[in-house]
N, C-alpha and C positions, 0 to 999 in steps of 0.2 A: 084408318084414322076415324075416330068417332066424330059425330056431327058437332058437339061443343068444341072439340079441338080444332076442327076445320074452321069453325066460325071465329075462334080466337086467332088462328093463324091469319085468316083473311083480314080480320080487324087490324092486326099488327102490321100487315103489308100495306093496307090502305092508310094507316096512320103514318107509316114511314114515308110513303110517297106524298102525302098531304104536306108534310114538313118540307120535303124537297121543293114542292111547288111554291112554297112561301119564300124561297131564297130571293134576296134583293138583286137588283140589276148589277151592282158592283160585285156581289158574290158570283153571279153568273159569268161576268167578265173574267174574274180570277180563275174560274173553272175552265173557261175557254183557253186561257193562257197555259193552264196546267196540262191540257191536251197536247199542246205544241211542245212544252217542255218535256213531257213524258216521251214523246217520239224522239226528240233530240237525245235525251238521257239514255234511252234504251239502245239506240244505235251506238252511241259513244261508249257505253258500258261494255258492250260485247267486243268492240273492235279496237279501241285505243291501245290497250295493253298488247294485243296481238300485233298491231301496227308497229309498236316499239320492238317486239320480238323480231318482226320481219325486217326491221332496220339493223338488226344485229345486237341490240341491247339485251342484257341479261336481267334476271329477277332482281338482283341487288340494285341495279340502276332504277328499275321501275319502283322498287320499294323506297329509294331515296327521293325520287320524284314525288311520290305520294307523301313522304315525310315533309319535304319542303313546302309543297302546296298546302298541305293540311295544317301545318303549324301557322303559316301565314294567314290562311283562311280563319283558323281559330282565334288567333290574336286579333285579327281585324273585326271579328264578329262582335266583340264587346263594344268597340267604338261604333260599329255599324248600328247597334241597337240605339245608341244615343243620337247618332246622325239621323236615323230613321225617324225618331220622334221629332226632330227639328225640321227636316225637309219634307216630311210627309210620306205616306205609303206609296202613292202613285209615282213620285219622283224616284223613290228607292227602287221600285220595280223596274223602272226604265233604265236607271243607271246600272243596276246589277245585271240585267239581261244583256245590255249592250256590252258591258265589260266582258261577260262570259263569251259572247260571240267573237269579240275581237281577239282575245287571247287564245281561244280554241283555234281560230283561223291561223294564228301564228304558229301554234304547235303542230298543225297539220302540214305546213309547208317548210319544215326544217328537219334536218337530221343532225343538227349541231347540238350536242348535249348541253352546252352553255346556254344556248337560246331556249331550249326546252325547259331547263331549270329556271331561267330568268322569267319566262312567260308564266310558268306555274306560280312563281313567287308574286309577280305583279298582278296576275289575275286573281290571286287570293286576297288582295287588298280591298277591292271594291265588289267582288263577286258576292260576298255574304249579304249585301244589302237586300236583295230580292227575297232571299230565304228568311232573313230576320223579320221582314215586314209582314210575312204571310199570316202568322198566328195572331198578332194584334189586329191586323186588317180584318180577319174573319170574326174576331170578337166584336169589333166595332160595326160590322155590317151584317149582324145576325141578332135574332132575339134568343133568349135563354132556351125556349122550347125546341128550337131547331138547331141550336149551336153544335151539339154533339154530332148531329147528322151532317152538318156542313163540313166539319173537320173530317169525318169519315168519308164522305162523298168526294171531297177534294183529294184526299190521299188515295182513294180508290181510282178516281179518274186518272190521276198521275200514273198509278201502277198499270192500269189497263192499257194506256197508250204507251207506257214504257214497254209493256209486253209486245205490242205491235212493233215498236222500235227494235226490240230484241230480234224479232223474226226478220225484220228488214235488215238489221245489222248482220244476221247470219247468212242471208241470201243475196244481199246487194253486191258483195265482193264478186260473186260468181257472175251476176248479170253485168255489172260495170266492167269487170275484168274481161268478159267476153267482148264488150263493145270497144275496149281499149286494146284488145289483142294480147292480154297478159294473163298469167295464172290467177285463179281466185284467191290464192294465198300469198300473192305478191304485195309488196309494200304499196305499189301504185294503186292496186284495186282497193286496198284498205283506205288509202288516202282519199280516193274518190268517194268512198262511202262516208267518211268523216265529214267531208265538205257537204254532203247531202244533209247530214244531221244539223250542221250550222245553219242551214237555210231555215229550219223550223224555229230556231232561236230568234232569228231576225223577224219572222212573221209574228212571233209572240209579242213583239213590241206594240202591235196594233191594239189588241184588247187592253193592254196596260195603258196605252195612251187614252183610251175611251173611258177609263175610270173617272168618276166625278167625286172628288174628295170634299167632304164638308169643311167649310171654312172655320166653323166654331171648333171643330175637332183639331184642326191645324193650330189654332190660337191656343187651345188648351194644352196641346203637346208642347208648344214653345214655352208656355208658362211654367210647366213642371220639369222641363228638361234642362240639362246642362252637362258639361263634360266633366262630371264627377259623380260620386255616389252619395252626395249630401242629402239629396231628396228621397233616397231609398229608405223606407221604413220597415219593409218585410225582409230584413237582412237574414234572419235565421232561416226562414222558409226558403228564400232564394239560395242560401248556402247549401241546404239539403238537396234542393233540385239540381244544383250545379254538381255536387259530389256524385250523385247517382247517375247523372247524365255523363259525367266524366268516365265513370267505370264502364258504362255501356259502350261508350266510344272506344275505350281502351280495348275492350274485348272484341268489338266488331272489327277493329283495324287489323287484327291478326289474320282474319279470314275473308271478310267481305270484299275488299278491293281486289283480292287476288283469286277469287273463285275461278275466273276464266283461265288463269295461269295453271291453277291446280288441275282443272279438267283436261287441259291440253297437255301439260308436261307429265302429270302423274297417271292419267287415265287415257291418254292418247286420243282424245276426242277431236273432232273437226270443228271449224268455225260454225258450220251449219248446226251441228249438234249442240254447241255451246249456246247459240242463239235460241234453239228450240227449248233447251232446259231453262234458260233465263226467262223466256216467254211464258212457259208453263208455271214457273215460279211466280211470276207477276199475277197470273190468273188466280193461283191459290191464295196469294197475299191479298188480292182484291176482294175475294170472297170472304176471307177472314176479317178484313177491314170493314166491310159492309155489315158484318155480324157484330162488330165491336160495340155499337150502341146497345144491342140486345144483351150481350154478355155483361156490359157495364150496368144495365138496369137490374140484372140479377145479382151480381156480385159487388157492384160499386166500382168506380174507376180504379181505385188503388189496388184492390184485390185482383181485379181483372188484369191489370198490368203485370203484377207479380206472378200470377198464376200462368199466364200465357208465356211469359219469359222463362219461367222455371221449367215448364214441360217441353220447351224447345231444346233443352240441353242434350237429352239422349240422341236427338237427331243430328246435332252438331257432331257428336262423337261418331255417329253412323256414317257421316261423310268421310271422316278421317280414316276409318277402318274398313271402308267399303271394298269388297272384293272385285267389283266391276262398276262400269259407268251407270248401269241401270239402277243398282242399289243406291249409289251415290246421288243419282238424280231424284229418286223418291225421298231420300233423307233431306236433300236440299229443298224440295218442295214443302215438306212438312215443317222444317225449320223456319223457312221464310214466312209461311202463313202464320205460325204461332208468334214468332218474334216481332213481326211487323204489325200484328194486330194491336200491339200495345202502343204504337207510335202516335196515332191521333188522340188516344186517350191520355197519354202523357202530356201532349201539347195542350189539350183542352184543360186538363187539371191544373197545369202550371199557370195558365192564364187566369184561372178562376181564383187561385189562392194568393194572388198578389194584387196590389192596388192598380187602378186603371192607368195611372201615369208611370207605372213601373213595368208595363207589359213588354214594350219593345226592348227595354234594357234587360229584362229577364230573358227574353227570347235570344238576345245577343249573347248573354252570359252562358246560357245553356248550350247554344251552338258552339261557342268557344270552348266550353268544357268538354263537349263531345269531340270537336274537331282536332284539338291539339293531341290528346292521348291517342286518338284514332290514327293520326299521322305518325306518331312515334312507334306504335305497335305495327303499323303497316311497313315502316322502314325496317324494323326488326324482323318481321315475317319474311320480307324479301331476302334478307341475309340468310335466315334459317333455311328457306326453301332452296336457295342457291346451293347450299351444302347437302341437299338431298333429303332433308328431314321435313316431310309434309304432314306429320302427325302432331308434333309439338305445338304449333300455333293453334290447332283446334282444341287441344287439351287446355291450353292457357285460356282461350275464350270461354270454355265451359266453366272453369273455376271462377273467372271474373264475373261472368253473367250471374252465377249463383249468388255471389256476394252483393252485386248491384241490386238484384231483385229482392233479396232478403232485407237489405237496408231500406229500399223504397217502401216496402210494406211496414217495416218498423217505424219509419219516420212519419208516415202519413195516414196510417189507418185510423188513428184517433182524430186527426184533422178532418177527415171526410165525414166521420160520424157526427162531429160537432156541427159541420156545415149542414 
């Protein structure tokens, strides 16, 4: 590498970290909560479906559970955006995290399908509050110069600690199963591991509690918010954001919630192997996310989103047609890095192209648009996989992602140029 290139690289790195050092106290508290949520999410993501399989449930029930919880979550997300504007970000974080912990706890200590389904439904009603609040909270607690970096760092921190959670989720059943005198693949070992994850959700309440919300912001939110869309002026823009988010959710639902089932049932992997693959996936996604501001600065947010999503498609098909676990793992890592690099850029862009008083509502609508189709396709994928067809869901995802990315580019490339 030549001296000018080294100087340029060093300057870019220094500029990146200088922007991170400028993050506000509130932003740092949110990042602390993201650490704990990442750990909880990582453990839960590896183990919960395997726990259900250990209880004797089949793929179709898991798919239906995803369907019910996802539809509830998605429908509630719109109202959550409006509620978030009225009660404030801090309260939204606290209510959402508490709800998640309570209903996760209920799901861990039952094998009754009715209770599992009911808790999934009820948890979806208030659970969206904390997720809906994040994007507008970061917009309000950052300056334009550091904003893309805050979105990327927040997403990366969540992924890194989700990776650690994946590793814990893959290995804790063996450790806890040994302490309890049961097999590492028993339902009891899985249950103990899930309880461990809930502990992290409870600890996350502390940084949320320490957030100091500006009173003038709360007053402004109440002034522009109401339980209707009357105050929404950016309807066409929001409609385009909702449509593309819905397509991404529809495509993701066919494969993402059932990756662990695919690896275990199709490729005969162990929980430890699933945990390792998921953890490595989070590493590659974290690296990709940290690079997102750099890619965005070169291509622009809209083209960066479309480009990374489109080139992830061959790797999605690579997982489906993989001859062995190793090839599937490599394809999984590449897909995750490329597809998820677009996440913080999408969120940042969507918050920039709507008015300030519309941000939480926009966040809620896009989460709803993602969640409901994701739940429906997850339910369909469970049925399809139960019949032994593990390729069709991946093919469907590839087609839908192509359509979503192409539309996003078509809708917003001129918008970004004007801005």
